[in-house]
Structures are given as structure tokens and as C-alpha cells.
C-alpha positions as CSV (number, residue, x, y, z in Angstrom):
1,V,-6.5,-3.0,2.4
2,I,-3.7,-2.4,0.0
3,N,-1.7,0.5,1.6
4,E,1.6,0.8,-0.3
5,I,3.0,-0.6,-3.6
6,M,6.6,-0.8,-4.8
7,Y,6.2,-1.7,-8.4
8,A,9.4,-0.1,-9.8
9,P,12.3,-0.9,-7.4
10,L,15.9,0.0,-8.1
11,S,18.0,-2.7,-9.7
12,G,18.6,-5.6,-7.4
13,Q,15.7,-4.7,-5.1
14,A,12.4,-6.4,-4.5
15,E,8.9,-5.5,-5.5
16,W,6.5,-5.5,-2.6
17,V,3.0,-4.7,-1.5
18,E,2.0,-3.6,2.0
19,L,-1.4,-4.5,3.5
20,Y,-3.0,-2.7,6.4
21,N,-5.8,-4.1,8.7
22,P,-8.2,-1.1,9.5
23,G,-10.7,-3.4,11.2
24,S,-11.2,-4.3,14.9
25,S,-10.5,-8.0,14.6
26,P,-7.3,-9.9,13.6
27,V,-7.1,-11.3,10.1
28,D,-5.3,-14.5,9.1
29,L,-3.8,-14.3,5.6
30,S,-3.2,-18.1,5.3
31,N,-4.5,-19.3,1.9
32,W,-5.2,-15.8,0.7
33,T,-3.8,-14.8,-2.7
34,L,-2.2,-11.8,-4.3
35,S,-2.7,-11.4,-8.1
36,D,-2.1,-8.9,-10.9
37,M,-3.8,-7.9,-14.1
38,R,-4.7,-10.5,-16.7
39,D,-2.5,-10.4,-19.7
40,A,-3.4,-10.7,-23.4
41,T,-4.1,-14.4,-23.0
42,G,-6.5,-13.8,-20.2
43,K,-4.1,-15.2,-17.5
44,S,-3.0,-13.4,-14.4
45,N,-0.2,-14.2,-12.0
46,V,-1.6,-15.6,-8.8
47,F,0.5,-16.0,-5.7
48,S,-0.4,-17.7,-2.4
49,I,0.5,-15.3,0.4
50,A,1.0,-18.0,3.0
51,K,0.1,-21.6,3.8
52,A,0.8,-21.3,7.6
53,P,-1.2,-18.8,9.7
54,V,-0.1,-15.1,9.3
55,Q,-2.0,-13.0,11.8
56,V,-2.5,-9.3,11.1
57,A,-3.7,-7.6,14.2
58,P,-6.1,-4.6,14.2
59,G,-4.1,-1.7,13.0
60,G,-1.4,-4.1,12.0
61,I,0.6,-4.4,8.7
62,A,1.7,-7.2,6.5
63,V,4.5,-6.7,3.9
64,I,4.6,-9.2,1.0
65,S,7.8,-9.1,-0.9
66,S,9.1,-10.9,-4.0
67,D,12.4,-11.8,-2.3
68,S,14.5,-11.2,0.8
69,S,16.4,-8.2,-0.6
70,I,13.8,-6.0,1.1
71,L,15.4,-6.9,4.4
72,S,18.7,-5.3,3.3
73,L,17.0,-2.0,2.3
74,F,14.7,-1.9,5.3
75,P,16.6,-3.6,8.2
76,S,13.8,-3.0,10.7
77,L,11.8,-5.7,8.9
78,R,14.4,-8.3,10.0
79,S,13.0,-8.1,13.6
80,P,9.6,-6.5,13.0
81,S,7.4,-5.4,15.9
82,S,4.4,-7.5,17.0
83,N,2.0,-5.7,14.7
84,V,4.1,-6.2,11.6
85,S,4.3,-9.4,9.6
86,V,6.8,-10.0,6.7
87,V,6.1,-12.6,4.0
88,I,8.9,-13.4,1.6
89,L,7.4,-15.1,-1.5
90,N,10.8,-16.1,-3.0
91,R,9.2,-15.8,-6.4
92,S,11.0,-14.0,-9.2
93,S,7.8,-14.2,-11.2
94,F,6.1,-11.7,-8.8
95,S,6.4,-8.7,-11.1
96,L,4.2,-5.7,-11.3
97,N,3.9,-3.7,-14.5
98,N,5.8,-0.4,-14.5
99,E,3.2,1.1,-16.8
100,G,0.3,0.3,-14.4
101,D,-1.3,-2.9,-13.1
102,D,-3.9,-4.3,-10.9
103,V,-3.1,-5.5,-7.4
104,I,-5.8,-7.8,-6.1
105,I,-6.1,-9.4,-2.6
106,T,-8.4,-12.4,-2.4
107,D,-9.3,-14.4,0.8
108,L,-9.3,-18.2,1.1
109,V,-12.8,-18.6,-0.4
110,G,-12.1,-16.4,-3.4
111,T,-13.7,-13.1,-2.2
112,V,-11.9,-10.0,-3.4
113,I,-10.9,-8.1,-0.2
114,D,-9.3,-5.1,-1.9
115,S,-8.1,-4.2,-5.4
116,V,-6.1,-1.3,-6.8
117,R,-5.5,-0.4,-10.4
118,Y,-2.5,1.9,-10.0
119,S,-0.9,4.1,-12.6
120,P,2.5,5.9,-12.7
121,S,0.5,9.1,-13.1
122,W,-0.5,8.7,-9.4
123,H,3.1,9.7,-8.5
124,N,3.9,13.3,-7.6
125,P,4.3,15.1,-11.0
126,E,7.4,16.9,-9.7
127,I,9.3,13.6,-9.6
128,S,10.9,12.8,-13.0
129,D,12.1,9.3,-12.2
130,V,10.0,7.3,-9.8
131,S,12.3,4.2,-9.7
132,G,12.8,3.1,-6.2
133,I,9.9,5.2,-4.9
134,S,6.7,3.5,-3.6
135,L,3.1,4.6,-4.1
136,E,1.5,5.3,-0.7
137,R,-2.1,5.5,0.2
138,I,-2.9,8.8,1.9
139,N,-5.7,7.4,4.0
140,P,-6.6,3.6,4.1
141,N,-10.3,4.5,4.9
142,L,-10.7,6.4,1.6
143,S,-11.3,4.9,-1.9
144,P,-8.5,2.5,-3.1
145,N,-8.9,3.5,-6.8
146,D,-9.1,7.3,-6.4
147,K,-5.8,8.7,-7.7
148,R,-6.2,11.6,-5.3
149,N,-5.8,9.1,-2.4
150,W,-2.3,8.0,-3.6
151,S,1.1,9.7,-4.1
152,S,4.8,9.2,-3.9
153,C,6.6,8.3,-0.7
154,V,8.8,11.1,0.5
155,E,11.2,9.1,2.6
156,K,14.8,9.1,1.2
157,V,14.9,5.3,1.2
158,G,11.9,5.3,-1.1
159,G,9.3,3.4,1.0
160,T,7.9,2.8,4.4
161,P,7.0,-0.9,4.6
162,G,6.0,-1.9,8.1
163,R,5.5,1.7,9.2
164,Q,2.9,4.5,8.8
165,N,3.0,5.9,5.3
166,S,5.1,9.1,5.0
167,I,2.1,11.0,3.5
168,F,-0.6,9.6,5.8
169,T,-3.3,12.1,6.7
170,T,-6.0,11.4,9.2
171,T,-9.7,12.0,8.8
172,L,-11.4,13.5,11.8
173,P,-15.2,13.2,12.6
174,S,-17.0,16.4,12.5
175,Q,-20.5,17.6,13.3
176,T,-20.2,20.6,11.0
177,T,-21.0,20.7,7.3
178,L,-17.4,21.1,6.3
179,S,-14.1,20.0,7.8
180,V,-10.5,20.1,6.6
181,S,-7.8,17.9,8.2
182,P,-5.1,18.8,8.8
183,N,-5.9,22.5,9.1
184,P,-3.7,24.3,8.1
185,F,-1.9,22.0,5.6
186,S,1.3,22.8,3.6
187,P,1.5,21.2,0.2
188,D,5.2,21.9,-0.3
189,G,6.4,18.4,-0.9
190,D,8.4,17.9,2.4
191,G,6.3,14.9,3.6
192,F,4.7,16.8,6.5
193,E,1.0,17.7,6.2
194,D,1.3,17.9,2.4
195,F,-2.2,16.5,1.8
196,A,-5.6,17.5,3.3
197,V,-8.8,15.5,3.5
198,I,-11.9,17.7,3.1
199,G,-15.1,16.2,4.6
200,Y,-18.6,17.5,4.1
201,Q,-22.1,16.5,5.2
202,L,-25.2,17.1,3.0
203,P,-28.8,17.1,4.1
204,A,-29.8,14.7,1.3
């Protein structure tokens, strides 16, 4: 699933998309594609993620970047852990629209695996300039196109590629009719327990 999007990097920095594997089996990204919204002519930019095998383990992460400048901003990606893969496209044409765009991940037979139509309005409204700040998914198991499941990264460096999202909130199974996680939560914008997931069960 699409887990983090850097669509408006600072000058000289790369655009990138982070994928997360929530499943129980490894996924090979070879011959998968990443594409964006079709333009007025009906065309969209389509990029092959990798020709060689790129294995994403269960719970693992793949970071797909337009160029290698991401390695300077996030040095940990130079020697990623075993559950993190970094793919450098070296394609200046990989460019997401700052006014909103689609991000679509398609497997080798053309099946759409996940798609997100993001908007700048998904950022924290208290942030006046979102340049250099990624959009993070609050929980990868919740809807990809629900704006309530996305918000601004709160890390000073502006993103968390290859790491757990700074605003990640778990969902906990519950036998009761209503559950809140975390409980309590503190929506004060400090990046710690800012968001809560409310789960409920209905008899029908």
C-alpha cells in the first residue's frame, strides 16, 4: 500500500513515494509500475519500479525516489535494514503535482494494487507552507483515499522514508461495541498520539 508521499520537496531534493507491505507474504516489485494522474491529453506518466527483483518482506518498506538526493537528506537509506528497499528511478520526469495528483501502483499484470488521490488539503491546517513535508498515512490498514487517514509528517527533517510514520496510530481488536486507540490521545501537534482511531461494531 502507498504509505507516504513527498510531492513538494524543497529545492534540490527528490520526490518520493513509500510503499508498505501489510501482508503475510513477501512481494516482488519487479515489473510493477508507478503512475500519476492523466493530463488533459489523456496521458499519464508511467514508471517501471524495477526490472530486477525487489523483495518487500511482510511488514517491510520500499522507498521509490526520483533521484539519489534522498540519500543525502536521509542517510539511513544508504545502508537500509533488511526490511527496507530503496529504488532510485533517476528520472527527472517523475514529478507529482503540488495541487494534488493520483499515485497508482500496478503489478506486473496490470492490476491496480493501491491508488491514492492526494490533496494539499490533507496536510495539517496549522502548517502554512508544506514544502519539504511529506503526507503520511495514519494507519495502512484504513482507507487510502479517506483524508482523515492522512496528515503532515511531524519530523523536523520532513519525512520518514524507510521508517514507521511519525503519526502512525495502531488499531486494536476489540470485543466491545466501541473502542478508541490510543486512549487517551493528545491532539496537540507534537507527533505523539495526535490521532485516534475509533472502532465500532454494529449488530447489522
